[in-house]
FIBAFI-423785 format. One line per 2 residues: number of its first residue (from 1); their letters; for each residue x, y, z of C-alpha. Coordinates in Angstrom, 2 decimals, padded with zeros to 5 digits. Example, Ala and Ser with C-alpha at 12.3 -4.5 7.8 and 13.67 -1.06 7.14 Angstrom:
% residues 2
1> as> 012.30,-004.50,007.80 ~ 013.67,-001.06,007.14
% end
This chain:
% residues 231
1> mh> 000.37,-000.05,000.44 ~ 001.46,003.31,-000.98
3> it> -000.49,006.91,-000.07 ~ 001.86,010.24,-001.82
5> gm> 001.65,012.96,000.02 ~ 002.00,011.96,003.45
7> sn> 002.78,014.91,005.91 ~ 005.24,012.47,007.80
9> gk> 006.59,010.16,004.80 ~ 005.01,007.18,005.81
11> sp> 001.61,004.88,004.60 ~ -001.41,004.90,006.56
13> ss> -001.24,001.16,008.08 ~ -004.22,-001.16,006.38
15> rg> -003.29,-003.90,009.29 ~ -005.79,-001.88,011.60
17> kh> -008.90,-002.98,013.62 ~ -010.83,-004.39,011.03
19> vr> -014.46,-002.73,011.14 ~ -017.43,-005.06,010.47
21> vk> -020.81,-003.77,009.44 ~ -023.76,-005.48,010.17
23> ta> -026.84,-005.55,007.46 ~ -029.56,-003.29,009.14
25> rg> -033.38,-004.07,008.21 ~ -034.38,-002.18,004.55
27> rk> -030.20,-002.01,003.80 ~ -029.38,-004.33,000.92
29> rs> -026.47,-006.25,000.78 ~ -024.16,-004.44,-001.66
31> st> -024.73,-001.28,000.32 ~ -023.58,-003.30,003.55
33> rw> -020.33,-004.34,001.19 ~ -019.51,-000.84,000.36
35> lq> -019.86,000.42,003.75 ~ -017.60,-002.30,004.95
37> rq> -014.87,-001.34,002.51 ~ -014.76,002.08,002.81
39> ln> -014.68,001.60,006.56 ~ -011.56,-000.51,006.20
41> dp> -010.05,001.46,002.97 ~ -006.86,003.11,004.48
43> yv> -007.09,005.83,001.73 ~ -010.60,006.91,002.60
45> re> -009.11,007.19,005.96 ~ -005.93,009.50,004.68
47> ak> -008.56,011.48,002.39 ~ -010.21,012.58,005.38
49> rq> -007.69,013.20,007.84 ~ -006.06,015.50,004.80
51> gy> -009.31,017.35,004.25 ~ -009.86,015.52,-000.14
53> rs> -013.13,015.32,-000.59 ~ -012.39,012.09,-002.03
55> ra> -010.03,009.10,-002.07 ~ -009.96,009.69,-006.13
57> af> -007.92,012.32,-005.23 ~ -005.13,010.15,-004.57
59> kl> -005.38,008.61,-007.87 ~ -004.93,012.33,-009.11
61> ke> -001.95,013.36,-006.68 ~ -000.03,009.80,-007.51
63> md> 000.04,010.04,-011.35 ~ 000.95,014.10,-011.03
65> ek> 003.96,013.23,-008.66 ~ 004.79,010.67,-011.57
67> hd> 004.27,012.88,-014.30 ~ 004.27,016.43,-013.52
69> li> 000.76,017.26,-015.35 ~ -000.10,019.83,-012.85
71> kk> 002.00,023.10,-012.48 ~ 001.91,026.30,-011.19
73> gd> 000.10,029.22,-013.31 ~ -001.51,026.30,-014.96
75> vv> -005.64,026.54,-016.16 ~ -007.02,023.61,-015.44
77> ld> -010.84,022.36,-016.47 ~ -011.59,019.45,-014.44
79> lg> -015.40,017.70,-015.93 ~ -017.32,015.34,-013.70
81> aa> -015.81,017.04,-010.62 ~ -017.95,015.78,-008.20
83> pg> -017.20,015.57,-005.11 ~ -014.22,018.03,-006.10
85> gw> -011.09,015.81,-005.12 ~ -009.40,016.66,-008.29
87> sq> -010.07,020.26,-008.09 ~ -008.44,020.20,-004.64
89> ia> -005.16,019.00,-006.11 ~ -005.43,021.57,-009.00
91> ve> -005.97,024.54,-006.91 ~ -003.18,022.54,-004.18
93> kg> -000.68,022.30,-007.43 ~ -001.23,026.17,-007.81
95> as> -003.23,026.33,-010.92 ~ -004.27,030.27,-011.42
97> kv> -007.66,028.78,-012.66 ~ -009.33,025.72,-012.41
99> va> -013.37,025.32,-013.79 ~ -015.24,022.19,-012.87
101> id> -017.87,020.87,-013.74 ~ -020.49,018.27,-012.83
103> ll> -024.22,017.39,-012.96 ~ -024.24,016.27,-009.03
105> ei> -023.74,019.52,-006.99 ~ -020.02,020.69,-004.43
107> ep> -019.57,022.27,-001.73 ~ -017.68,025.09,-002.65
109> ie> -014.02,025.06,-003.14 ~ -011.72,028.01,-002.76
111> gv> -010.22,028.99,-005.79 ~ -012.19,026.64,-008.14
113> tf> -015.12,028.41,-010.22 ~ -018.32,025.07,-010.05
115> lq> -020.79,024.63,-013.15 ~ -023.68,022.45,-012.28
117> md> -024.73,020.86,-015.47 ~ -024.00,017.73,-017.40
119> fm> -020.84,017.73,-019.73 ~ -022.72,015.65,-022.45
121> nd> -025.17,019.01,-023.02 ~ -024.82,021.15,-025.93
123> da> -024.57,023.66,-024.24 ~ -021.73,022.82,-021.68
125> pe> -018.94,023.42,-023.73 ~ -019.33,027.55,-024.63
127> al> -020.46,027.60,-020.54 ~ -016.70,026.06,-019.90
129> ia> -015.55,028.70,-022.96 ~ -016.98,031.47,-021.10
131> ai> -015.47,030.38,-017.89 ~ -011.94,029.62,-018.38
133> ge> -011.77,032.75,-020.89 ~ -008.21,031.58,-022.34
135> ga> -007.10,028.47,-023.57 ~ -006.53,025.24,-020.44
137> dv> -003.52,023.93,-019.95 ~ -004.94,020.34,-018.13
139> vm> -008.22,019.23,-019.13 ~ -009.37,016.52,-016.94
141> sd> -011.78,013.91,-016.65 ~ -013.00,011.48,-014.42
143> ma> -016.50,010.71,-015.85 ~ -018.30,007.92,-015.40
145> hn> -021.08,005.84,-016.35 ~ -022.64,003.87,-013.01
147> tt> -021.28,000.44,-014.23 ~ -023.45,-002.63,-015.66
149> gh> -021.30,-005.63,-015.02 ~ -021.38,-006.44,-018.33
151> qr> -017.95,-005.01,-019.06 ~ -018.38,-004.27,-022.91
153> td> -020.93,-002.46,-022.16 ~ -019.59,-000.63,-019.31
155> hi> -016.49,-000.46,-022.05 ~ -018.85,001.08,-024.83
157> rv> -020.40,003.52,-022.44 ~ -017.49,005.39,-021.14
159> ma> -015.27,005.43,-024.22 ~ -018.05,007.76,-025.65
161> lv> -018.06,010.00,-022.35 ~ -013.76,009.94,-023.06
163> et> -014.37,011.13,-027.33 ~ -016.23,013.73,-025.96
165> ay> -014.25,014.88,-023.58 ~ -011.04,014.51,-026.16
167> df> -012.64,016.68,-029.27 ~ -013.17,019.24,-026.10
169> al> -009.93,019.29,-024.92 ~ -008.74,019.58,-028.29
171> ev> -011.07,023.05,-028.85 ~ -009.53,024.79,-025.41
173> ln> -005.89,023.21,-025.14 ~ -003.17,025.43,-025.05
175> pg> 000.34,023.90,-027.46 ~ 002.12,021.71,-024.44
177> gt> -001.14,021.30,-022.68 ~ -002.17,017.69,-020.60
179> fi> -005.19,015.41,-021.10 ~ -006.05,012.58,-019.02
181> ak> -009.89,010.76,-018.69 ~ -010.80,007.58,-016.68
183> vf> -010.83,004.47,-019.54 ~ -011.72,000.51,-018.31
185> qg> -009.86,-002.43,-018.96 ~ -009.01,-002.51,-022.82
187> gs> -007.90,001.33,-022.54 ~ -008.59,003.78,-024.78
189> gs> -009.27,001.94,-028.04 ~ -006.77,001.27,-030.43
191> el> -008.05,003.75,-032.43 ~ -008.42,006.25,-030.22
193> tn> -004.86,005.98,-028.53 ~ -003.23,005.91,-031.98
195> qm> -005.10,009.37,-032.84 ~ -003.55,010.50,-029.60
197> kl> -000.09,009.71,-030.43 ~ 000.00,011.79,-032.84
199> df> -002.10,015.02,-031.25 ~ 000.03,014.23,-028.41
201> ek> 003.89,014.01,-028.01 ~ 003.51,010.61,-025.46
203> vk> 000.29,008.79,-024.28 ~ 000.60,006.38,-021.39
205> hi> -001.78,003.72,-020.02 ~ -001.78,004.49,-016.29
207> kp> -003.55,002.64,-013.41 ~ -002.67,004.42,-010.63
209> ps> -001.29,002.59,-006.86 ~ -004.78,004.06,-005.25
211> sr> -007.02,002.30,-007.50 ~ -008.55,-000.66,-006.26
213> kn> -006.56,-004.05,-008.03 ~ -010.38,-005.26,-008.38
215> sp> -011.41,-002.32,-010.34 ~ -011.16,-002.41,-014.02
217> ee> -010.42,001.56,-014.09 ~ -007.33,002.58,-015.59
219> yv> -005.97,005.94,-016.65 ~ -005.64,007.39,-020.30
221> va> -002.62,010.89,-019.80 ~ -001.84,012.56,-023.12
223> lg> 001.26,014.72,-022.55 ~ 002.22,017.77,-024.66
225> yr> -000.50,018.65,-026.91 ~ 000.47,019.52,-030.24
227> ge> -001.30,022.11,-031.46 ~ -003.46,022.55,-034.52
229> ed> -000.08,023.70,-036.47 ~ 001.97,021.04,-035.59
231> i> -001.03,017.83,-036.48
% end
């Protein structure tokens, strides 16, 4: 177990007292299992200790510490931001402007402009562009549909989000910019990956340590946007 950004340089112990949750009247077994997993997850505990909105903050933090994704002064767009952990990391890294969007409401975060709307709506891109007022240096997306349990169906649904986010990123990214998006097992698809390799200097598929081992998620990270003139 590895958790980055620890104040004392140590990871929290995953061998503490195991919390067992009894199934309450009216609560589904799946909900009980989820609650028990949350209570026994060291990343959940550490996120609460450090004041992050969710354990997902560590996923971006781990990728950033390895690949220097967000730099001081960057303009960052956070697509599918709720509950706000990734936006918190962007502010922590010194981004000059962070604009976040999600269909769900999030509690205000200092330094973050939040738009409560569906990114897939036709008017969302225009609203985001108006909010940043200039090009973006980082477009990051942790968006995902609720999983159905059918791997191919889940992959297709997530890829629709990734492709939409990617098309938008190409419209707003400054040369040298970065694109990050959640994908599921199977990566970003060969066709999209090949296009990314034309549009960016480097393309990587990453599963950060804080991503649960039994989760099919991973992230595609595209670095060094070439810009339209170079493509």
